[in-house]
C-alpha positions as CSV (number, residue, x, y, z in Angstrom):
1,X,0.0,0.0,0.0
2,X,1.4,3.4,-0.9
3,X,2.1,6.0,1.7
4,X,1.9,8.7,-1.0
5,X,0.3,11.9,0.1
6,X,0.0,13.1,-3.5
7,X,2.3,13.0,-6.5
8,X,4.7,15.8,-7.1
9,X,2.5,17.4,-9.8
10,X,-0.7,17.4,-7.6
11,X,-0.9,20.8,-6.1
12,X,-4.7,21.1,-5.5
13,X,-5.7,20.8,-1.8
14,X,-7.5,17.7,-0.7
15,X,-11.3,18.0,-1.0
16,X,-11.9,16.8,2.6
17,X,-10.2,15.3,5.6
18,X,-11.0,11.8,4.6
19,X,-9.2,12.2,1.2
20,X,-6.2,13.7,3.0
21,X,-6.0,11.0,5.5
22,X,-6.5,8.2,3.0
23,X,-3.5,9.6,1.1
24,X,-1.1,8.9,4.0
25,X,-2.0,5.3,4.8
26,X,1.0,3.4,6.2
27,X,2.3,0.3,4.4
28,X,1.6,-3.1,5.8
29,X,4.5,-5.1,7.2
30,X,6.7,-5.3,10.2
31,X,7.4,-2.4,12.5
32,X,11.1,-2.1,11.7
33,X,13.9,-3.4,9.4
34,X,15.2,-5.4,12.3
35,X,18.1,-5.4,14.8
36,X,21.0,-3.0,14.0
37,X,18.9,-1.0,11.5
38,X,18.8,2.2,13.6
39,X,21.5,3.7,11.3
40,X,19.9,2.5,8.1
41,X,17.7,4.7,5.9
42,X,13.9,4.5,6.4
43,X,11.8,4.4,3.2
44,X,8.9,6.9,2.8
45,X,6.7,5.5,0.1
46,X,9.6,4.9,-2.3
47,X,10.0,8.6,-2.8
48,X,12.3,9.7,0.1
49,X,14.9,8.2,2.5
50,X,15.0,9.3,6.1
51,X,18.2,8.8,8.1
52,X,17.5,8.1,11.9
53,X,21.2,8.1,12.5
54,X,21.6,11.7,11.3
55,X,19.6,14.1,13.5
56,X,19.5,17.8,12.7
57,X,18.8,19.5,16.0
58,X,18.9,23.0,14.4
59,X,15.6,22.2,12.8
60,X,13.9,20.5,15.7
61,X,10.5,21.8,16.3
62,X,7.4,21.4,18.5
63,X,6.2,18.6,16.2
64,X,9.2,16.5,16.9
65,X,13.0,16.0,16.2
66,X,14.4,16.6,12.7
67,X,16.5,14.2,10.7
68,X,18.4,14.2,7.4
69,X,16.3,13.3,4.4
70,X,17.0,12.6,0.7
71,X,14.6,12.6,-2.2
72,X,15.0,9.8,-4.7
73,X,13.7,12.0,-7.5
74,X,15.4,15.3,-6.7
75,X,18.8,14.2,-5.7
76,X,20.1,17.8,-5.3
77,X,17.3,19.0,-3.1
78,X,18.4,19.6,0.5
79,X,15.7,18.3,2.8
80,X,15.0,17.5,6.4
81,X,12.1,15.5,7.9
82,X,10.2,16.2,11.2
83,X,9.2,12.9,12.8
84,X,6.1,13.4,15.0
85,X,6.6,12.4,18.6
86,X,3.3,13.7,20.2
87,X,-0.2,12.3,20.5
88,X,-2.0,15.3,19.1
89,X,-3.4,15.5,15.6
90,X,-1.2,16.7,12.8
91,X,-2.8,19.2,10.4
92,X,-3.0,16.6,7.7
93,X,-5.9,18.3,6.0
94,X,-3.7,21.4,5.4
95,X,-0.6,19.6,4.0
96,X,-1.6,19.6,0.4
97,X,-2.7,23.3,0.6
98,X,0.5,24.4,2.2
99,X,2.6,22.5,-0.3
100,X,0.7,24.1,-3.2
101,X,1.5,27.6,-2.0
102,X,5.1,27.5,-3.3
103,X,5.8,30.9,-1.7
104,X,9.4,32.1,-1.1
105,X,8.5,33.2,2.4
106,X,7.2,29.8,3.4
107,X,9.1,26.7,4.3
108,X,8.2,24.3,1.4
109,X,6.5,21.1,2.3
110,X,8.0,18.4,0.0
111,X,6.4,15.2,1.2
112,X,4.7,13.4,4.1
113,X,3.5,10.0,5.2
114,X,3.7,7.2,7.7
115,X,7.1,5.4,8.2
116,X,8.4,2.5,10.2
117,X,10.6,4.2,12.7
118,X,13.3,1.9,14.2
119,X,14.4,4.1,17.1
120,X,10.9,3.9,18.7
121,X,10.0,0.5,17.1
122,X,6.7,1.8,15.9
123,X,5.2,3.7,13.0
124,X,5.5,7.5,13.0
125,X,4.1,10.3,10.9
126,X,6.8,12.3,9.1
127,X,6.7,15.6,7.2
128,X,9.5,16.4,4.8
129,X,10.6,20.1,4.3
130,X,13.0,21.9,2.1
131,X,16.0,22.8,4.3
132,X,16.6,26.5,4.9
133,X,20.1,27.6,4.2
134,X,20.1,30.2,6.9
135,X,19.8,30.0,10.7
136,X,16.7,30.5,12.8
137,X,16.2,34.1,13.8
138,X,15.6,33.3,17.5
139,X,16.3,30.0,19.2
140,X,14.3,31.1,22.2
141,X,12.1,33.9,23.4
142,X,14.6,34.7,26.1
143,X,17.4,35.5,23.7
144,X,18.8,38.8,22.6
145,X,19.7,39.1,19.0
146,X,20.9,41.9,16.7
147,X,17.9,44.2,16.0
148,X,16.6,44.5,12.5
149,X,16.3,48.0,11.2
150,X,12.9,49.6,10.6
151,X,13.7,50.2,7.0
152,X,14.4,46.5,6.4
153,X,11.2,45.5,8.3
154,X,9.0,47.9,6.3
155,X,10.6,47.3,2.9
156,X,11.6,43.7,3.2
157,X,10.1,41.5,6.0
158,X,6.6,43.0,6.2
159,X,5.7,42.9,2.5
160,X,7.1,39.3,2.2
161,X,5.3,37.9,5.3
162,X,2.1,39.7,4.4
163,X,2.2,38.2,1.0
164,X,2.6,34.7,2.6
165,X,-0.4,35.3,4.7
166,X,-2.4,36.2,1.6
167,X,-1.6,32.7,0.4
168,X,-3.1,31.2,3.6
169,X,-6.2,33.4,3.2
170,X,-6.7,32.3,-0.4
171,X,-6.4,28.6,0.7
172,X,-9.0,29.2,3.5
173,X,-6.7,28.2,6.3
174,X,-4.6,29.9,9.0
175,X,-1.0,29.7,9.8
176,X,-1.1,29.6,13.6
177,X,2.7,29.6,13.8
178,X,4.1,33.1,13.3
179,X,6.6,33.8,16.0
180,X,10.3,34.9,16.2
181,X,11.4,31.3,16.9
182,X,9.7,30.0,13.8
183,X,11.4,32.3,11.3
184,X,14.5,31.3,9.3
185,X,16.8,33.3,7.1
186,X,16.6,32.0,3.6
187,X,20.4,31.7,3.3
188,X,23.5,32.9,5.1
189,X,23.9,36.0,2.9
190,X,20.3,37.0,2.4
191,X,18.3,39.1,4.8
192,X,15.0,37.5,3.5
193,X,13.1,35.3,6.0
194,X,10.6,32.4,5.7
195,X,8.0,31.1,8.0
196,X,8.8,27.6,9.3
197,X,6.7,24.5,10.1
198,X,3.0,25.3,10.6
199,X,1.5,21.8,10.1
200,X,3.1,19.3,12.5
201,X,1.1,20.5,15.5
202,X,-2.4,22.0,16.1
203,X,-2.5,25.7,15.3
204,X,-1.2,27.8,18.2
205,X,0.1,24.9,20.2
206,X,3.7,26.2,20.2
207,X,2.9,29.9,20.2
208,X,4.3,32.0,23.2
209,X,1.7,33.9,25.1
210,X,3.4,37.1,24.0
211,X,2.5,36.8,20.3
212,X,-1.1,35.6,20.8
213,X,-4.2,37.7,21.2
214,X,-5.6,38.2,24.7
215,X,-8.3,35.6,24.1
216,X,-6.0,33.0,22.6
217,X,-3.3,33.6,25.3
218,X,-5.9,32.9,28.0
219,X,-6.6,29.4,26.4
220,X,-4.4,26.4,27.1
221,X,-2.1,25.9,24.1
222,X,-3.9,22.8,22.9
223,X,-7.3,24.6,23.1
224,X,-6.6,27.7,21.0
225,X,-8.1,26.3,17.8
226,X,-7.3,27.3,14.2
227,X,-8.2,30.9,14.8
228,X,-8.5,33.4,12.0
229,X,-6.2,35.4,9.7
230,X,-6.7,38.3,12.0
231,X,-5.0,36.3,14.8
232,X,-2.1,35.6,12.4
233,X,-1.9,39.4,11.7
234,X,-1.7,40.1,15.5
235,X,1.1,37.5,15.8
236,X,2.9,39.2,12.9
237,X,2.7,42.6,14.6
238,X,4.2,41.3,17.8
239,X,6.9,39.3,15.9
240,X,8.0,42.4,14.0
241,X,8.2,44.3,17.3
242,X,10.5,41.6,18.7
243,X,12.6,41.6,15.6
244,X,13.0,45.4,15.7
245,X,14.0,45.4,19.3
246,X,16.1,42.2,19.1
247,X,14.5,41.0,22.3
248,X,11.3,40.2,24.1
249,X,9.8,43.5,25.3
250,X,8.3,41.8,28.4
251,X,11.3,39.6,29.1
252,X,11.2,38.3,32.7
253,X,7.5,38.5,33.1
254,X,5.4,35.3,33.5
255,X,2.7,34.3,31.1
256,X,0.1,35.4,33.6
257,X,1.7,38.8,34.1
258,X,1.8,39.3,30.3
259,X,-1.9,38.5,29.9
260,X,-2.8,40.7,32.9
261,X,-0.8,43.6,31.4
262,X,-2.5,43.2,28.0
263,X,-6.0,43.1,29.6
264,X,-5.4,46.2,31.8
265,X,-3.6,48.4,29.4
266,X,-4.2,47.0,26.0
267,X,-1.7,45.0,23.9
268,X,0.0,47.8,22.1
269,X,0.7,50.0,25.2
270,X,1.7,47.0,27.3
271,X,4.3,45.9,24.8
272,X,5.6,49.3,23.7
273,X,5.4,51.6,26.7
274,X,9.0,50.9,27.8
275,X,10.5,51.3,24.3
276,X,10.8,54.0,21.7
277,X,9.5,53.2,18.2
278,X,10.3,55.0,15.0
279,X,7.3,56.8,13.5
280,X,7.2,54.5,10.5
281,X,6.5,51.5,12.6
282,X,4.0,53.0,15.0
283,X,1.0,52.9,12.6
284,X,1.3,49.3,11.4
285,X,2.2,47.9,14.8
286,X,-0.7,49.7,16.4
287,X,-3.1,48.5,13.7
288,X,-1.9,44.9,13.7
289,X,-1.8,44.7,17.5
290,X,-5.3,46.0,18.1
291,X,-7.2,43.9,20.7
292,X,-10.5,44.6,19.0
293,X,-10.8,42.2,16.0
294,X,-13.1,44.7,14.2
295,X,-10.4,47.5,14.6
296,X,-7.4,45.3,13.8
297,X,-5.8,45.8,10.4
298,X,-6.8,43.3,7.7
299,X,-4.5,42.2,4.9
300,X,-6.2,44.7,2.7
301,X,-5.5,47.5,5.2
302,X,-1.8,46.4,5.4
303,X,-1.6,46.3,1.6
304,X,-2.9,49.9,1.4
305,X,-0.4,51.1,3.9
306,X,2.5,49.4,2.1
307,X,1.4,51.1,-1.1
308,X,1.7,54.5,0.7
309,X,-1.7,55.2,1.9
310,X,-1.8,56.4,5.5
311,X,-4.7,55.1,7.6
312,X,-6.5,56.8,10.5
313,X,-4.7,56.0,13.7
314,X,-6.5,53.5,15.9
315,X,-6.5,54.0,19.6
316,X,-6.0,51.0,21.8
317,X,-9.2,49.5,23.1
318,X,-9.1,49.5,26.9
319,X,-11.8,47.5,28.8
320,X,-14.5,49.6,30.5
321,X,-13.3,50.5,34.0
322,X,-15.6,50.5,37.0
323,X,-16.0,53.4,39.4
324,X,-15.1,51.3,42.3
325,X,-13.2,48.0,42.3
326,X,-14.6,44.6,43.2
327,X,-12.8,43.3,46.3
328,X,-12.2,39.7,45.3
329,X,-9.0,37.6,45.1
330,X,-5.6,38.9,45.7
331,X,-6.1,42.2,44.1
332,X,-8.7,44.8,43.3
333,X,-10.7,44.1,40.1
334,X,-11.6,47.1,38.0
335,X,-12.7,45.3,34.7
336,X,-15.2,42.5,34.1
337,X,-12.5,40.6,32.2
338,X,-10.3,40.6,35.2
339,X,-13.2,39.5,37.4
340,X,-13.9,36.6,35.1
341,X,-10.3,35.5,35.4
342,X,-10.3,35.6,39.2
343,X,-13.6,33.8,39.5
344,X,-12.4,30.7,37.7
345,X,-9.3,30.6,39.8
346,X,-11.4,30.4,43.0
347,X,-14.7,28.7,42.2
348,X,-15.7,28.2,45.8
349,X,-15.3,31.8,46.8
350,X,-16.8,32.8,43.5
351,X,-20.0,30.9,44.3
352,X,-20.3,32.7,47.6
353,X,-19.8,36.1,45.9
354,X,-22.5,35.2,43.3
355,X,-25.0,33.9,45.8
356,X,-24.6,37.1,48.0
357,X,-25.4,39.2,45.0
358,X,-22.2,41.2,45.3
359,X,-21.3,40.6,41.7
360,X,-24.7,41.8,40.4
361,X,-24.5,44.9,42.5
362,X,-20.9,45.7,41.2
363,X,-22.0,45.2,37.6
364,X,-25.0,47.5,37.9
365,X,-23.8,50.1,40.3
366,X,-20.0,50.4,39.8
367,X,-19.5,49.2,36.2
368,X,-22.9,50.6,35.2
369,X,-23.4,47.7,32.7
370,X,-27.0,46.6,32.9
371,X,-26.8,44.4,29.8
372,X,-23.9,42.4,31.1
373,X,-25.6,42.1,34.5
374,X,-28.7,40.6,32.8
375,X,-26.5,38.2,30.9
376,X,-24.8,37.1,34.1
377,X,-28.2,36.5,35.7
378,X,-29.2,34.4,32.7
379,X,-26.0,32.4,33.1
380,X,-26.9,31.7,36.8
381,X,-30.5,30.6,35.9
382,X,-29.3,28.3,33.1
383,X,-26.5,26.7,35.1
384,X,-28.7,23.6,35.7
385,X,-28.7,22.8,32.0
386,X,-26.8,19.6,31.2
387,X,-27.0,18.1,34.7
388,X,-24.5,15.4,33.9
389,X,-21.8,18.0,33.4
390,X,-20.3,18.3,36.9
391,X,-21.6,20.2,39.9
392,X,-24.0,23.1,39.6
393,X,-21.5,25.3,41.5
394,X,-18.7,24.6,38.9
395,X,-21.2,25.1,36.0
396,X,-22.4,28.4,37.5
397,X,-18.9,29.9,37.7
398,X,-18.0,28.7,34.2
399,X,-21.2,30.3,32.7
400,X,-20.8,33.5,34.7
401,X,-17.2,33.8,33.4
402,X,-18.4,33.5,29.8
403,X,-21.1,36.1,30.4
404,X,-18.5,38.5,31.9
405,X,-15.9,38.0,29.1
406,X,-17.6,36.5,26.0
407,X,-14.6,36.4,23.7
408,X,-12.4,34.6,26.3
409,X,-12.2,30.8,26.2
410,X,-14.5,28.5,28.1
411,X,-12.9,27.9,31.5
412,X,-13.9,25.0,33.7
413,X,-12.0,22.9,36.3
414,X,-8.6,24.2,35.2
415,X,-9.3,23.8,31.5
416,X,-9.5,26.9,29.2
417,X,-10.6,26.1,25.6
418,X,-11.9,28.1,22.7
419,X,-14.8,26.4,20.9
420,X,-12.8,25.5,17.8
421,X,-10.0,24.1,20.0
422,X,-12.0,21.3,21.8
423,X,-10.7,18.6,19.4
424,X,-6.9,19.0,20.2
425,X,-7.7,19.7,23.8
426,X,-9.6,16.5,24.2
427,X,-6.8,14.6,22.4
428,X,-4.3,16.0,24.9
429,X,-6.6,15.1,27.8
430,X,-7.0,11.5,26.5
431,X,-3.3,11.2,26.2
432,X,-2.9,12.2,29.9
433,X,-5.0,9.2,30.9
434,X,-6.9,8.9,34.2
435,X,-9.7,11.4,34.5
436,X,-8.2,13.8,32.0
437,X,-11.0,13.8,29.5
438,X,-13.8,14.1,32.0
439,X,-13.7,17.9,32.5
440,X,-13.7,18.4,28.7
441,X,-16.7,16.0,28.3
442,X,-18.5,17.8,31.1
443,X,-18.0,21.1,29.2
444,X,-19.8,19.7,26.2
445,X,-22.6,18.1,28.3
446,X,-23.1,21.3,30.1
447,X,-23.6,23.1,26.7
448,X,-20.8,25.6,27.4
449,X,-19.9,26.1,23.7
450,X,-23.5,26.8,22.9
451,X,-23.7,29.4,25.7
452,X,-20.4,30.9,24.5
453,X,-21.9,31.4,21.0
454,X,-25.1,32.9,22.4
455,X,-23.1,35.5,24.5
456,X,-21.1,36.8,21.5
457,X,-22.0,40.4,20.5
458,X,-21.4,39.7,16.8
459,X,-22.9,36.5,15.4
460,X,-20.7,35.1,12.6
461,X,-21.8,32.6,10.0
462,X,-19.3,30.0,11.2
463,X,-21.2,29.8,14.5
464,X,-24.0,27.9,12.8
465,X,-22.0,24.7,12.0
466,X,-20.3,25.1,15.4
467,X,-23.6,24.9,17.2
468,X,-24.7,21.9,15.1
469,X,-21.4,20.2,15.8
470,X,-21.6,20.5,19.6
471,X,-25.3,19.6,19.8
472,X,-24.4,16.4,17.9
473,X,-21.4,15.7,20.2
474,X,-23.6,16.2,23.3
475,X,-26.0,13.6,22.0
476,X,-23.1,11.2,21.4
477,X,-21.7,11.8,24.9
478,X,-25.1,10.9,26.4
479,X,-24.9,7.4,24.9
480,X,-22.4,5.5,26.9
481,X,-22.1,2.3,24.9
482,X,-19.2,1.2,22.7
483,X,-18.9,3.3,19.6
484,X,-20.2,6.4,21.4
485,X,-19.1,8.4,24.5
486,X,-16.0,10.4,24.8
487,X,-14.0,8.1,22.5
488,X,-16.4,8.8,19.6
489,X,-16.3,12.6,20.3
490,X,-12.5,12.4,20.2
491,X,-12.5,11.1,16.6
492,X,-15.4,13.3,15.5
493,X,-13.5,16.4,16.6
494,X,-10.1,15.1,15.3
495,X,-10.6,13.3,12.0
496,X,-6.9,13.2,11.4
497,X,-6.1,11.5,14.7
498,X,-4.8,7.9,14.4
499,X,-6.7,5.2,16.4
500,X,-5.6,5.5,20.0
501,X,-6.5,1.9,21.0
502,X,-3.6,0.3,22.9
503,X,-3.8,-2.6,20.5
504,X,-2.9,-0.6,17.4
505,X,-1.5,2.7,18.7
506,X,2.0,1.8,17.6
507,X,0.8,1.3,14.0
508,X,-0.5,4.9,13.5
509,X,-3.7,3.8,11.8
510,X,-5.3,6.8,10.1
511,X,-8.0,5.1,8.1
512,X,-10.2,2.0,8.4
513,X,-8.0,0.1,6.0
514,X,-5.0,1.0,8.2
515,X,-6.8,-0.2,11.3
516,X,-7.7,-3.6,9.8
517,X,-4.1,-4.0,8.5
518,X,-2.9,-3.2,12.0
519,X,-5.2,-5.7,13.6
520,X,-4.0,-8.3,11.1
521,X,-0.5,-7.6,12.2
522,X,-1.4,-7.7,15.9
523,X,-3.1,-11.0,15.5
524,X,0.2,-12.9,15.4
525,X,1.9,-10.8,18.1
526,X,2.1,-11.1,21.9
527,X,-0.1,-8.0,22.2
528,X,-3.1,-9.9,21.1
529,X,-5.9,-9.8,23.6
530,X,-9.0,-11.8,24.2
531,X,-11.3,-9.1,22.9
532,X,-10.2,-7.1,19.8
533,X,-13.2,-4.7,19.8
534,X,-12.4,-2.2,22.5
535,X,-14.1,1.2,22.8
536,X,-11.5,3.1,20.8
537,X,-11.7,0.7,17.8
538,X,-15.5,0.8,17.9
539,X,-15.5,4.6,18.0
540,X,-12.9,4.9,15.3
541,X,-14.8,2.7,12.9
542,X,-18.1,4.3,13.7
543,X,-16.7,7.7,12.9
544,X,-14.8,6.8,9.7
545,X,-17.4,4.3,8.3
546,X,-20.2,6.7,7.8
547,X,-22.5,4.1,6.3
548,X,-22.2,1.7,9.2
549,X,-25.5,0.6,10.7
550,X,-25.1,2.0,14.3
551,X,-27.6,-0.6,15.6
552,X,-24.7,-3.1,15.2
553,X,-22.9,-1.2,18.1
554,X,-25.7,-2.0,20.6
555,X,-24.8,-5.7,21.2
556,X,-21.2,-4.6,22.0
557,X,-22.2,-3.4,25.4
558,X,-21.1,-5.4,28.4
559,X,-23.5,-7.9,29.9
560,X,-25.3,-8.7,26.6
561,X,-25.8,-12.0,24.8
562,X,-22.3,-13.3,23.9
563,X,-23.5,-14.8,20.7
564,X,-25.1,-11.6,19.5
565,X,-21.9,-9.7,20.5
566,X,-19.7,-12.1,18.5
567,X,-21.9,-11.7,15.4
568,X,-22.0,-7.9,15.8
569,X,-18.2,-7.7,15.9
570,X,-18.0,-9.8,12.8
571,X,-20.7,-7.7,11.1
572,X,-18.8,-4.4,11.9
573,X,-15.5,-5.7,10.7
574,X,-16.9,-7.4,7.6
575,X,-18.7,-4.2,6.6
576,X,-15.5,-2.2,7.1
577,X,-13.4,-4.6,5.1
578,X,-15.9,-4.6,2.3
579,X,-15.9,-0.8,2.0
580,X,-12.3,0.0,2.7
581,X,-10.2,-3.2,2.3
582,X,-7.8,-4.9,2.4
583,X,-9.3,-7.9,0.6
584,X,-7.4,-10.5,2.6
585,X,-6.9,-10.6,6.4
586,X,-6.0,-14.2,7.2
587,X,-4.4,-13.6,10.6
588,X,-7.2,-11.3,11.7
589,X,-9.7,-14.0,10.7
590,X,-7.8,-16.6,12.7
591,X,-7.9,-14.3,15.7
592,X,-11.7,-13.9,15.2
593,X,-12.1,-17.7,15.2
594,X,-10.9,-17.8,18.8
595,X,-13.7,-15.4,19.7
596,X,-16.5,-17.1,17.7
597,X,-17.4,-19.9,20.1
598,X,-20.6,-18.1,21.3
599,X,-21.6,-17.6,17.7
600,X,-21.1,-21.3,16.9
601,X,-23.4,-22.1,19.9
602,X,-26.2,-20.3,18.2
603,X,-26.7,-23.6,16.3
604,X,-28.4,-26.1,18.5
605,X,-27.4,-29.2,16.5
606,X,-24.0,-30.4,17.6
607,X,-23.3,-31.8,14.3
608,X,-24.1,-28.5,12.7
609,X,-21.8,-26.7,15.2
610,X,-18.9,-29.0,14.3
611,X,-19.6,-28.6,10.6
612,X,-19.7,-24.8,10.8
613,X,-16.5,-24.8,12.9
614,X,-14.7,-26.8,10.2
615,X,-15.9,-24.6,7.4
616,X,-14.9,-21.5,9.4
617,X,-11.4,-22.7,9.7
618,X,-11.2,-23.2,5.9
619,X,-12.8,-19.8,5.2
620,X,-10.4,-18.0,7.7
621,X,-7.4,-19.0,5.6
622,X,-8.9,-17.0,2.7
623,X,-8.9,-13.8,4.9
624,X,-12.5,-12.7,4.2
625,X,-14.4,-11.6,7.4
626,X,-17.6,-11.5,5.4
627,X,-17.4,-15.2,4.5
628,X,-17.0,-15.9,8.2
629,X,-20.0,-13.9,9.0
630,X,-22.1,-15.7,6.4
631,X,-21.3,-19.0,8.2
632,X,-22.6,-18.0,11.6
633,X,-25.2,-15.5,10.5
634,X,-26.9,-17.5,7.6
635,X,-30.6,-16.9,8.0
636,X,-31.6,-20.1,6.1
637,X,-29.2,-22.3,8.1
638,X,-30.4,-20.7,11.3
639,X,-34.1,-21.2,10.4
640,X,-33.4,-24.9,9.5
641,X,-31.6,-25.4,12.8
642,X,-34.5,-23.7,14.7
643,X,-37.1,-25.8,12.9
644,X,-35.1,-29.0,13.7
645,X,-34.7,-27.8,17.3
646,X,-38.5,-27.2,17.6
647,X,-39.3,-30.6,16.1
648,X,-36.8,-32.2,18.5
649,X,-38.3,-30.2,21.3
650,X,-41.8,-31.3,20.6
651,X,-40.7,-34.9,20.3
652,X,-38.8,-34.6,23.5
653,X,-41.9,-33.1,25.2
654,X,-44.1,-36.0,23.9
655,X,-41.6,-38.6,25.1
656,X,-41.4,-36.9,28.4
657,X,-45.1,-37.0,28.9
658,X,-45.2,-40.7,28.1
659,X,-42.3,-41.4,30.4
660,X,-44.0,-39.4,33.2
661,X,-47.2,-41.4,32.7
662,X,-45.4,-44.7,32.9
663,X,-43.5,-43.5,36.0
664,X,-46.8,-42.6,37.6
665,X,-48.2,-46.0,36.8
666,X,-45.2,-47.7,38.4
667,X,-45.4,-45.6,41.5
668,X,-49.1,-46.5,41.9
669,X,-48.7,-50.4,41.4
670,X,-49.0,-51.3,45.1
671,X,-52.1,-49.1,45.4
672,X,-53.6,-50.7,42.4
673,X,-52.8,-54.2,43.7
674,X,-54.3,-53.5,47.1
675,X,-57.5,-52.1,45.5
676,X,-57.8,-55.0,43.1
677,X,-57.3,-57.5,46.0
678,X,-60.0,-55.9,48.0
679,X,-62.3,-56.0,45.0
680,X,-61.5,-59.7,44.4
681,X,-62.0,-60.5,48.1
682,X,-65.3,-58.7,48.0
683,X,-66.5,-60.6,45.0
684,X,-65.3,-63.9,46.4
685,X,-67.0,-63.1,49.8
686,X,-70.1,-62.2,48.0
687,X,-70.0,-65.4,46.0
688,X,-69.4,-67.5,49.1
689,X,-72.2,-65.7,51.0
690,X,-74.6,-66.4,48.1
691,X,-73.5,-70.1,48.0
692,X,-74.0,-70.4,51.8
693,X,-77.3,-68.7,51.6
694,X,-78.4,-71.0,48.8
695,X,-77.3,-74.0,50.8
696,X,-79.2,-72.8,53.8
697,X,-82.3,-72.1,51.8
698,X,-82.1,-75.6,50.2
699,X,-81.6,-77.3,53.5
700,X,-84.4,-75.4,55.1
701,X,-86.6,-76.2,52.2
702,X,-85.8,-80.0,52.5
703,X,-86.4,-79.9,56.3
704,X,-89.7,-78.4,55.7
705,X,-90.7,-81.3,53.5
């Protein structure tokens, strides 16, 4: 099976996520070339060779370590490969689009796919990039480098990077990775720069708080979502400021202190108050770093400015300040956004504050914001919605925080997630194990994303599919059987995530075909378990096999009829093999045979059972799960067996009645003999009495003569 993502001349983006995932299916076979192969090259679909023994630490990134790579078709191309070492989804759906851009300010994506990776003895996803000839501009946000002049920023870097963002906008995707540590010089002699990797991790995962908008910086890195081009423009503005200064303007401050400074003063004043900027940079930086998305410069605004048109200066948007502070937490709170932050830090104290009515009084009297106060009251009244989502106290605080600061992420039990970031956040929580995913699931059950949308002041068209998505996920979470629950939500929200079942996790199965191939490989290994249909496998198949009859998932629940469950497993896997392949899975069929005993016992005739078992063993060698299913789920054969069983049952019942009757007759023999004796004695006595009477009568008659 080919690992090919697309051929070299295919530059059109994938039509959907399923197409993109199907293009990177891992090849079947063993997990590694064998002992001593850690220094040998690793094949990527016959197109590239990766060299595990030649790491390139200068190109390591948040997606994973970098290694030397060579193209078999372009021998002179200088490449490196990032081998993914995390459990979060790669942006597979964007790979084709990014490669199609071919922009000089973008690190070119050359290839991608799943490889057998000997160092970890498992399959890994790898993305191949064209190697920059120059160094990284910043190795860390704590570094101090030589500043870049304002003239070079305005005439060189800004037009080039803005042009690259236009390519993202045309493709309908975001970059989510513009930061000083992800920029490279094109070569050692050129001052041109290019944006590095933006596909091996979820958008925003590796972004420092400094370069993210206030709302995204308040979210956990995995929960920031794809964001918008406006978010990329904000990151561009902060990045240019750092490049001009040659350092982080808020160096030494914690992430929390940076966010607080941005909230209280606005991003532009917070980042520039301690530095002097040349006049030529003030206008674009102020426009790009605006905290109000409606006031922030767009690419069109930036293009106009670069062409010489001077735009109206935009003042920083500072949150409305109250007349008197709210005494809560460690410091006085003057803004509703700050109050929301403090509430989620101390939910117990926050509930007491809410119940006393102090928050409502502060909003109406000190902040003079009746509309927000009404929204908070609505949040309190609706906190009982989704009763399965944690305690009412926790839900109340989370909803009140949303009402106080609508653009901020949903914050609940230590999680902070923007609505379009729930997928990666849930994947991260599942990777943590334990009770990690429970708070995220409770957020969906409690309808927090829907309430978040309802609280936004500007309703955007993308909110409609968002509402539909989370309503569907809430319904799925309410069904706890296999194929549903949090595992199903995980794959629904992360279509590019490989199956996380412990059985096949090392095989990086991205499609149903990959999953069946992986199960076929596991069937002959020591990892084989008694039951191959765990919750992750059931959910993965249910999500990717859209035409699967979900009624087949019902018998998988624990405590059901073992025979029905065995047939349901066969039915699900047979349907998946028929739709996605591969055509032959002999080892998997052999594994299934060991679990089919309850299905064989559906036949009542022992001879039929033995016959079906023998036929199943022959069919299994052919590798068709559907043929196995036909043997144990043949309606005609089952009807014949049932008719024979009913006939045998009726005959058995008839014989049983006859036997019971005979037994009763045997048990009553002594009674019958005693009664018969009495009857005989009575008859004999009667006869003797009659004889005696006759004799007496005769004698008396003679005597009378």
